[in-house]
C-alpha positions as CSV (number, residue, x, y, z in Angstrom):
1,M,89.2,60.2,72.0
2,S,88.6,62.8,74.7
3,A,87.7,66.3,73.7
4,H,90.4,69.0,74.3
5,L,89.4,71.5,77.0
6,P,90.8,75.0,76.2
7,S,92.9,76.7,78.8
8,R,92.0,80.1,80.1
9,R,94.7,81.6,77.9
10,E,93.2,79.9,74.9
11,L,89.8,81.1,75.8
12,L,91.1,84.6,76.1
13,T,92.4,84.4,72.6
14,M,89.2,82.9,71.3
15,F,87.1,85.6,72.9
16,A,89.4,88.5,72.6
17,A,86.6,90.8,71.3
18,S,84.2,89.6,74.0
19,P,83.4,91.5,77.2
20,L,84.5,88.3,78.9
21,A,88.1,88.7,77.8
22,P,89.2,91.1,80.6
23,M,87.8,88.8,83.3
24,L,89.5,85.8,81.7
25,L,92.8,87.7,81.8
26,R,92.3,88.6,85.4
27,A,91.8,85.0,86.2
28,E,95.3,84.2,84.8
29,T,97.1,86.1,87.7
30,D,96.6,87.4,91.2
31,Y,96.1,91.0,90.0
32,T,95.8,92.3,93.5
33,A,99.1,90.9,94.8
34,W,101.2,94.0,94.2
35,Y,98.6,96.2,95.9
36,R,98.3,93.9,99.0
37,E,102.1,94.0,99.4
38,A,102.5,97.7,98.8
39,K,100.7,99.0,101.9
40,F,101.7,102.7,101.5
41,G,101.0,105.1,98.7
42,M,101.0,108.8,97.9
43,F,97.8,110.6,97.0
44,I,98.1,113.9,95.1
45,H,95.3,116.5,95.1
46,W,96.3,119.3,92.8
47,G,94.8,121.8,90.4
48,P,94.3,125.6,89.9
49,Y,92.4,125.7,93.2
50,S,95.9,125.6,94.9
51,L,96.3,129.3,93.9
52,A,93.5,130.4,96.2
53,S,94.4,128.1,99.2
54,V,90.9,126.6,99.0
55,E,89.7,123.0,99.0
56,A,89.3,121.3,95.7
57,S,85.9,121.9,94.2
58,W,83.8,122.1,97.3
59,P,83.9,126.0,97.7
60,I,81.6,126.2,94.6
61,M,79.5,123.2,95.5
62,Q,78.9,124.1,99.1
63,P,80.1,127.8,99.6
64,S,81.2,128.6,103.1
65,K,83.0,131.3,105.1
66,E,86.0,129.0,105.4
67,F,86.8,129.3,101.7
68,P,85.5,132.7,100.6
69,I,85.6,132.5,96.8
70,T,82.9,133.0,94.3
71,E,82.2,130.5,91.5
72,E,83.3,133.0,88.9
73,Q,86.6,133.6,90.7
74,Y,87.1,129.9,91.1
75,R,86.5,129.2,87.4
76,A,89.0,131.9,86.5
77,L,91.9,130.3,88.4
78,P,93.2,128.2,85.4
79,Q,94.0,131.5,83.6
80,Q,96.8,132.1,86.2
81,F,97.9,128.5,86.8
82,N,101.6,128.2,85.9
83,P,103.5,125.7,88.1
84,T,106.9,126.3,86.6
85,K,108.7,124.6,89.4
86,F,106.9,121.3,89.0
87,D,109.4,118.4,88.8
88,A,107.7,115.1,88.3
89,A,110.9,113.2,89.1
90,A,111.1,115.0,92.5
91,F,107.6,113.8,93.4
92,V,108.6,110.3,92.6
93,D,111.9,110.6,94.6
94,L,110.0,111.9,97.6
95,A,107.5,109.0,97.5
96,K,110.4,106.6,97.3
97,A,112.2,108.2,100.2
98,A,109.0,107.6,102.2
99,H,108.9,104.0,101.1
100,Q,105.6,104.7,99.3
101,K,105.0,102.0,96.7
102,Y,102.5,103.7,94.4
103,M,101.1,107.1,93.6
104,V,97.5,108.2,92.8
105,F,97.1,111.5,90.9
106,T,93.9,113.6,90.6
107,T,93.4,113.8,86.9
108,K,89.9,115.4,87.3
109,H,88.2,116.6,90.5
110,H,84.5,117.5,90.9
111,D,85.1,120.9,89.3
112,G,85.7,119.2,86.0
113,F,89.1,120.7,85.4
114,C,91.4,118.2,83.7
115,M,95.0,117.9,84.7
116,F,95.6,115.9,81.5
117,D,95.3,116.8,77.9
118,S,91.9,115.5,77.2
119,A,90.6,115.8,73.6
120,Y,87.0,116.2,74.9
121,T,87.2,119.4,76.8
122,D,88.9,122.9,76.7
123,Y,88.8,123.1,80.5
124,K,92.3,121.5,81.0
125,I,95.9,122.0,82.0
126,T,97.2,122.5,78.4
127,N,95.0,125.6,78.1
128,T,96.7,127.3,81.1
129,P,99.8,129.4,80.9
130,Y,101.7,126.2,81.9
131,K,100.5,124.4,78.7
132,K,102.1,121.0,79.6
133,D,100.2,117.8,80.4
134,I,101.0,117.3,84.1
135,A,99.4,113.8,84.3
136,G,101.6,112.8,81.4
137,L,104.7,114.2,82.9
138,L,104.1,112.4,86.2
139,A,103.2,109.1,84.5
140,E,106.4,109.2,82.5
141,A,108.5,109.9,85.6
142,C,106.7,107.0,87.4
143,H,107.3,104.6,84.6
144,S,111.0,105.6,84.3
145,A,111.5,105.0,88.1
146,G,109.4,101.8,88.3
147,M,106.8,103.5,90.5
148,P,103.2,102.2,89.9
149,I,100.8,105.1,89.1
150,G,97.0,105.2,89.5
151,F,94.6,107.9,88.5
152,Y,91.9,109.5,90.6
153,Y,88.9,110.4,88.3
154,S,85.8,112.2,89.6
155,P,82.5,111.1,88.1
156,P,80.8,114.4,89.2
157,D,81.7,117.3,86.9
158,M,80.6,120.8,87.6
159,N,81.8,122.0,84.2
160,H,80.0,119.7,81.9
161,P,76.6,120.8,80.6
162,A,75.3,117.3,80.3
163,F,76.1,116.6,84.0
164,R,74.1,119.5,85.2
165,D,72.5,122.7,83.9
166,T,75.6,124.9,84.0
167,A,73.4,128.1,83.6
168,K,72.7,127.6,87.3
169,P,75.2,128.0,90.2
170,A,77.0,124.7,91.0
171,R,75.6,124.9,94.6
172,D,72.1,124.3,93.2
173,N,72.7,121.1,91.3
174,W,76.2,119.8,92.1
175,N,74.8,116.2,92.5
176,G,74.1,116.1,88.8
177,E,70.8,115.8,86.9
178,P,70.5,112.2,85.6
179,T,66.8,112.7,84.6
180,R,67.7,115.2,81.9
181,S,67.7,113.8,78.3
182,V,71.4,114.7,77.9
183,W,72.6,112.5,80.7
184,P,73.7,109.7,78.4
185,L,76.0,112.2,76.7
186,Y,77.7,112.7,80.0
187,L,78.2,109.0,80.5
188,D,79.8,108.9,77.0
189,Y,82.1,111.7,78.0
190,M,83.2,109.8,81.1
191,E,83.9,106.6,79.2
192,L,85.9,108.5,76.5
193,Q,88.1,110.2,79.1
194,L,88.7,107.0,81.0
195,R,89.8,105.3,77.8
196,E,92.1,108.3,77.2
197,L,93.7,107.8,80.6
198,L,94.1,104.1,80.1
199,T,95.5,104.2,76.5
200,R,97.7,107.2,76.5
201,Y,99.7,107.1,79.7
202,G,101.1,103.6,79.9
203,D,100.3,101.1,82.6
204,V,97.7,102.5,85.1
205,V,97.5,100.3,88.2
206,L,94.3,101.6,89.5
207,I,91.4,104.0,88.9
208,W,90.2,105.8,92.0
209,F,86.6,107.0,91.5
210,D,85.0,109.6,93.9
211,G,81.4,109.3,93.1
212,L,79.8,111.2,96.0
213,H,76.0,110.6,96.3
214,N,73.8,108.2,94.3
215,Q,76.7,106.6,92.6
216,R,74.6,104.2,90.6
217,K,73.7,107.0,88.2
218,F,77.2,106.7,86.7
219,D,76.6,103.2,85.4
220,G,79.5,101.6,87.2
221,E,79.1,98.3,85.3
222,R,79.7,100.1,82.0
223,M,82.7,102.0,83.3
224,H,84.2,98.9,84.7
225,R,83.9,97.1,81.4
226,A,85.6,100.1,79.6
227,I,88.5,100.1,82.1
228,L,89.1,96.4,81.9
229,A,88.8,96.4,78.1
230,C,91.8,98.9,78.1
231,Q,93.8,97.4,80.9
232,A,92.5,94.2,82.4
233,Q,94.8,94.3,85.5
234,T,93.7,97.8,86.6
235,L,92.2,97.8,90.1
236,I,89.0,99.9,90.6
237,N,87.8,101.3,93.9
238,N,84.3,101.1,95.3
239,R,83.0,104.6,94.6
240,I,80.9,104.2,91.5
241,G,77.9,102.3,92.7
242,I,79.3,98.7,92.7
243,P,81.7,97.0,95.1
244,G,85.0,97.3,93.1
245,D,88.3,95.8,94.2
246,F,88.8,97.6,97.4
247,E,87.0,99.6,100.2
248,T,87.9,103.2,100.7
249,P,87.3,104.7,104.2
250,E,88.3,108.4,104.2
251,Q,90.1,110.2,107.0
252,F,89.4,107.3,109.5
253,L,90.4,103.8,110.2
254,P,87.8,101.0,110.5
255,A,87.4,99.8,114.1
256,A,88.1,96.2,113.0
257,I,89.3,94.3,109.9
258,P,86.9,94.7,107.0
259,V,85.4,91.4,105.8
260,K,83.5,90.5,102.7
261,G,79.7,90.6,102.8
262,K,79.5,93.2,105.5
263,K,79.2,96.9,104.7
264,L,81.6,99.4,106.3
265,D,79.6,101.9,108.3
266,W,81.4,105.2,107.9
267,E,79.6,107.1,110.6
268,N,80.4,104.5,113.3
269,R,83.6,103.1,111.6
270,D,81.9,99.7,112.1
271,T,82.8,96.7,109.9
272,G,80.3,94.4,111.5
273,T,82.8,92.4,113.5
274,K,84.4,92.8,116.9
275,P,87.8,94.7,117.1
276,N,89.6,91.5,118.1
277,Y,88.2,89.4,115.3
278,V,90.8,87.8,113.0
279,P,89.2,86.8,109.8
280,K,90.2,83.9,107.6
281,P,92.1,84.9,104.4
282,E,89.1,84.2,102.2
283,E,86.9,86.5,104.4
284,F,89.2,89.5,104.2
285,R,88.0,92.6,102.2
286,L,90.8,94.5,100.5
287,W,90.8,98.1,101.8
288,E,92.7,101.4,101.8
289,T,92.2,104.5,103.9
290,C,93.1,107.9,102.4
291,M,94.1,110.7,104.8
292,T,95.4,114.2,104.8
293,I,98.5,115.5,106.6
294,N,96.7,118.6,107.8
295,H,92.9,119.2,107.3
296,T,92.6,119.9,103.6
297,W,93.2,117.8,100.5
298,A,94.4,120.8,98.5
299,Y,97.2,123.1,99.3
300,N,96.1,125.6,101.9
301,K,98.7,128.1,103.1
302,N,96.4,128.9,106.1
303,D,96.2,125.3,107.4
304,H,99.1,124.7,109.8
305,E,97.5,121.9,111.9
306,F,99.9,119.2,110.7
307,K,99.8,115.6,112.0
308,S,103.2,114.8,113.5
309,S,105.5,112.2,111.9
310,R,105.0,110.0,114.9
311,Q,101.2,110.1,114.5
312,L,101.5,109.3,110.8
313,I,103.9,106.4,111.5
314,R,101.5,105.0,114.0
315,T,98.6,105.4,111.6
316,L,100.6,103.5,109.0
317,V,101.1,100.7,111.5
318,E,97.4,100.8,112.5
319,V,96.4,100.4,108.9
320,A,98.9,97.6,108.1
321,S,97.9,95.7,111.3
322,R,94.4,95.4,109.9
323,G,95.6,94.4,106.5
324,G,94.9,97.7,104.8
325,N,96.8,100.2,102.6
326,F,97.5,103.8,103.7
327,L,97.1,106.4,101.0
328,L,98.6,109.6,102.4
329,N,97.8,112.8,100.6
330,V,99.9,115.8,99.6
331,G,98.5,119.0,98.0
332,P,101.3,120.7,96.0
333,Q,101.8,124.4,96.1
334,P,100.6,126.5,93.1
335,D,104.3,126.7,91.9
336,G,104.5,122.9,91.7
337,V,106.5,122.2,94.8
338,I,105.3,120.0,97.7
339,Q,105.5,122.2,100.8
340,P,108.3,121.7,103.3
341,E,106.1,120.5,106.2
342,F,104.8,117.6,104.0
343,Q,108.3,116.7,102.8
344,E,109.6,116.7,106.4
345,R,107.0,114.3,107.5
346,L,107.3,112.0,104.5
347,R,111.1,111.8,105.0
348,A,110.6,111.1,108.7
349,I,108.3,108.2,107.9
350,G,110.9,107.0,105.4
351,K,113.6,107.0,108.0
352,W,111.4,104.8,110.3
353,M,110.7,102.6,107.3
354,D,114.4,102.3,106.5
355,R,114.6,100.3,109.7
356,N,111.2,98.6,109.9
357,S,109.7,98.2,106.4
358,A,110.0,94.5,106.6
359,A,107.1,94.6,109.1
360,I,105.0,96.7,106.7
361,H,105.6,95.9,103.1
362,G,104.4,92.4,102.1
363,S,102.7,92.0,105.5
364,T,99.1,91.3,106.3
365,Y,97.0,91.7,109.5
366,G,98.4,90.0,112.5
367,P,97.0,87.2,114.7
368,V,96.4,89.6,117.7
369,Q,93.8,92.3,117.2
370,G,92.4,94.9,119.6
371,A,95.3,94.5,122.1
372,K,96.2,97.4,124.3
373,G,99.6,99.1,123.7
374,F,100.7,97.2,120.6
375,R,99.7,96.1,117.1
376,T,100.6,93.0,115.1
377,T,101.4,92.3,111.4
378,A,102.3,89.0,109.9
379,R,104.3,87.5,107.0
380,G,103.8,83.8,106.6
381,R,104.2,82.4,110.1
382,D,106.4,85.3,111.3
383,V,104.7,87.9,113.5
384,F,105.8,91.5,114.0
385,V,104.8,93.2,117.2
386,H,104.6,97.0,116.9
387,V,104.9,98.4,120.4
388,F,103.2,101.8,121.0
389,D,103.2,101.8,124.8
390,W,106.5,100.4,126.2
391,P,105.7,97.8,128.8
392,G,108.8,98.1,131.1
393,T,110.8,94.8,131.1
394,T,108.4,92.2,129.7
395,L,105.9,92.2,126.8
396,E,103.1,89.7,126.7
397,V,101.5,88.6,123.4
398,A,98.5,86.2,123.6
399,A,96.2,84.6,121.1
400,D,94.6,81.2,120.7
401,D,96.3,80.2,117.5
402,L,99.8,81.7,117.7
403,P,102.4,79.6,115.7
404,K,105.4,78.1,117.5
405,F,108.2,80.7,117.6
406,N,111.9,79.9,117.4
407,S,113.3,83.3,118.1
408,A,112.5,86.9,119.2
409,S,114.5,90.0,118.3
410,L,114.4,93.7,117.8
411,L,113.7,94.2,114.1
412,E,115.8,97.4,113.8
413,T,119.0,96.0,115.2
414,G,118.5,92.2,115.1
415,Q,119.3,92.1,118.8
416,P,118.1,88.7,120.2
417,L,115.5,88.8,123.0
418,Q,114.8,86.1,125.6
419,F,111.2,84.8,125.4
420,K,109.0,82.0,126.7
421,Q,105.9,80.6,124.9
422,Q,103.3,78.5,126.7
423,D,99.5,78.0,126.5
424,G,98.9,80.6,123.7
425,R,101.0,83.2,125.4
426,V,104.4,84.6,124.5
427,T,106.4,86.6,127.1
428,V,109.4,88.6,125.8
429,E,112.1,90.2,127.9
430,V,112.7,93.7,126.5
431,P,115.0,96.6,127.2
432,V,113.9,98.9,130.0
433,Q,113.4,101.8,127.6
434,A,111.9,101.8,124.1
435,P,114.6,101.7,121.5
436,D,112.4,103.7,119.1
437,P,110.4,106.7,120.3
438,D,107.8,106.3,117.6
439,V,107.2,102.6,117.3
440,T,109.5,99.7,118.3
441,V,109.1,96.5,116.3
442,I,109.8,93.0,117.8
443,T,110.1,90.1,115.4
444,L,108.7,86.7,116.5
445,R,110.1,84.2,114.0
446,S,108.8,80.7,113.4
């Protein structure tokens, strides 16, 4: 009689108390599928720092004339923080209007202030005049509306005495002091807070670390184990000293599609491959770029250099064409309202997505990379051509391994277009003028 070989599910039951259990559960499903299909999310940087129109945390870490505030003044801001106009459902409604498929909220930035009701610190939102747990309110609204929510959590913490000697100014030791004997107490604090976030607020689809320098000091392996022990399907980014589930370029797009085994060079935006390289699916490295609408992550009443809706739409297309996700940031006002300029741009993106989301959501990088004047995304054997520079009367798309197409049409209207395909080249007859002033999408269907 042959021996019975247990299934992964049976193994998971057998080893439920083992560190292997979360990994076994991950093996049961494609836990990244929702993320790869989402493509577009909302990042939210918010805290008492919004009262002063300064960047989150950095004014006390690296003081500058740009944000003239003392550490004492910065630390006193929670005493005045009372965002009485905060409406979590309105945040979710805005994200949905923009066709954003997930939200990531800053539960704790580098300053150490917690926007959730942690049991392990007094430096938190429930000790402000507002008193309510903002992370909890947003999580509840997201769950009610079917909007996946993830949590940003900063490993650096300027407020915790085990992270650094808080008798000194933060500017002197903001990288932390892991050689001090109390450092293990700080790692305990981190793990306890992560477990709070993953056991008190329902499903959390991802944890977004922001580890700054020398990330290995935060014992990423330990924090990964703690996260997966609480919620085995939670994605984890790459900013705690180990690779994680996805790459996170900040304020820029990689020059080519990121691939596994090759480090993304932030300074040169280099992925180690040529801009026209189309990787095999098994080579692709999951990635997400985060970006601001103006220049600051936090609310800043003095920063009026907003990216246009057209620029943001094209950035979304650029990201999707390389298989990535676009995490676009908003910094709410101190009263709890997202400023009108941000809302206007998000709704404009949403109107474009009303007509063209089929070429973004559920897509992956297209078969033509590095082309001049257009970008491509793909779903199955169908290819979407996102035209930036209108070509006149004909558009040519060329690649060595294009599938055989049966039809061409404008995605927005479904209007059929005449085309010819021969020797790896598709020539499409298009209207004289671009139907969409931002980006016109042509569907090539197999």
